[in-house]
N, C-alpha and C positions, 0 to 999 in steps of 0.2 A: 258111051262115047257122046251121045246126044247131050247128056247131062253135063259133061265136062265142057263141051263147046258152049252151052248155054251159060255156064258159070263164068267162063273166060270172057265171053262177049259182055256179060253184065258187069264184070270187073273193069273191062276196057271202057265201057260207057260211063261208069262212075268216075274213072280216072280222067276221061275227057271233060266231064263236067267240072271237076276240081281244077284242071289246068285252064279251062275257059275262064274261070273266075279268079284264078291266081294272079293274072296280070292286069286286072282292072284296078282303077283307082279306088281306094277304100272310101266308104261313105261315113267314116268315123268323124265325129266332131270332138275337138279337144274341149270338153265341157266347161270347166270353170272359166277358162280364158275366152273361149268362143261360145257364143250362145246363138242357137238357131232362131231365125225369125219365124214367129208363129203366125198362123192365119188370123184374119180379122175375127172370125167367129169362135176362136179357141176360148176355152173356159178356164180361167185361173182365179186369182184373188177377187173377192167381192169388194165393191165400192158403193157407198151411198152418195149419189150425185146431188148437185145443187143447181138451181136455176141461175140464169145470168145475173139476176139481182142479188144473189147470195143466199136466198131462202132455200130451205130443204125441199126436195121434191117429194119426199116421203110424207104421206098424209095419214099414216097409221091405220090403213085399211086391213092389215093383217092377211092379205091374200097370199103373200109370199110364204108366210108361216103355215097357212092352210094347205097350200099346194106342195109343200116340201115333203118328199117321200120319206126322208130319214128324220124328219122332225128336228132339224138342226137349227131352226130359226125361232127366236123368241121376240115378239113385239109387244110392247106395252104402250097403247095409245094414250095421249094426253090432249086436253082441250087447249086451243089457242086462246090466250087472254087478249082482250082489246088493247091495242097499243103495243103489245109484245108478241107479234105473230112470228112463228118459226117457219110456217109453210103457207101456201096459198089456200089451203083448205081449212075446214073447221077444226081439224085435229092435226096432230103431228106425232111422230114416234118419240114418246118420252124416254123409252128405253128400247134399244135394239141390240140384239146379240146374235151372233152366228157361232155355233160350235163347229170349228173346222175339223175336229176329230170325227164328227158324224157326217159332215157334208160329203156328198158323192159327186159334186160339181156337174149336176145334170142340166142346170140352166133353167129349170122350171120356174124358179123364183123371178128370174129376169124376164121371162115371157109372161108371167102372170101379173106383173106390176103395171097398173093402168097409167102411171105417171112416168115410168122409166126411171124410178128412183134408184133401183139396184141394178148394177151391171157387173158382169164378170170380166175382169181385165185380162191381160196377157201375163201377169206375174205368176209364176208357178213355183218359185222357191219359197215354200212355206214350211218353216220348221220352228221348233221351240225346245227349251230345256225342261219345261214342266207343262202339265196339262192346262193349267190356268192361263198360260200365255197363248194358248191356241183357241181360247174363247174370245172372239173379237167383239169388242164393245162398240157402241155408237161412235165414240171418239176415235177409235182405231179405224173404223170403216168410212167415216165421212171425209170427203176430200176437203182440203183446206180452202182452195179456190175453185170456182167452176172450171171444169176441164182438166184438172190435175190428174184424174184417173186414167188419162190416156185417150179420152174421147167420150162424147155424150152419146146417149141412145140414138139420137138423130143421125150422128155421124156413122155409127155402126149400121143403121138402117140404110143410109145412102150407099155405103160401101157394098152391102149385100145386094142391093137392087141393081147396082152398076155392074155386077158380075166380077168384082175384084176378088171375091172369096169363093173358093171351091168347097168350103166346109159348111155349106148351108144345109140345114136339116130341120125337120119339124120333130115334135115329140110324139107323134102318133105312131109311126112305123119304123123310123130310122132306115128306110130303104134308100134314102138319098145318098147314103154312103156308097152304095153300089150303083148309083145312077138309075135306079128302078122306081123311083117315087112317082106316083101319078097325081100327087097333090099340086095345086097351083103354086107358082113360085112365091107368091106373096102370102101364102097361108100361114107360115110360122111367124110372120111379122104383124099379124092382125092385132095382137094385143098391144103392140108398140104404137099403133096409129090411133088408139082410142083416146 
C-alpha cells in the first residue's frame, strides 16, 4: 500500500511539473530568420585586425601559434622592407593560416596576442563544402578596413570593463561561469593591455 501511494504521488508530481511548463512561452528561436544576439565576449570567427592607419597589427611573433592547444594556427613571419612596411614592427606575418576544422574556439590566441591582432568575432555560421575551404588564409582573415570585424580589441576591452558582458572569464579555472572565480576582474585582460 505504501509503495502504491509513493508511486501515485511521484506520478502526480511529474504531471504537475509537465503542466507547469506546458503554458509557458517557448524559448525557441526561429533560427535562420531570427538570430540571437550574442554576448560581447562570445567566440566565433577569427579576424586579423588593422591599425587605424591601415597597417597590420600582426607582427609575426607566433605567440598565437605557440599557445594554441589544438595547433590550428600557422604563422610564417617575414621581415619588413624599408619603404614597404606592412606593420609597425620589424616583422609581419608573411603567411597566416587557421585550420577551422581543428580550432576549438578557446580564445587563447586572442589573449596571447601582444598587439591585439587576432580577435574572435560574433560570426558563428562557419561551413564549407570541402576541407580546403575551411583553412582560412591571411586574405580571408584580414579585415578590409580597420573596424570591419565588428570591433577592435580596445572596444572589446572597454565593454568588458564597463560590465556590459556577463560572459567574462579567464583561461585559468573557468569558475567565472558559475560566479565563483577569485581572480581579479582585469586578470584576463592583462595580455590586451601590453
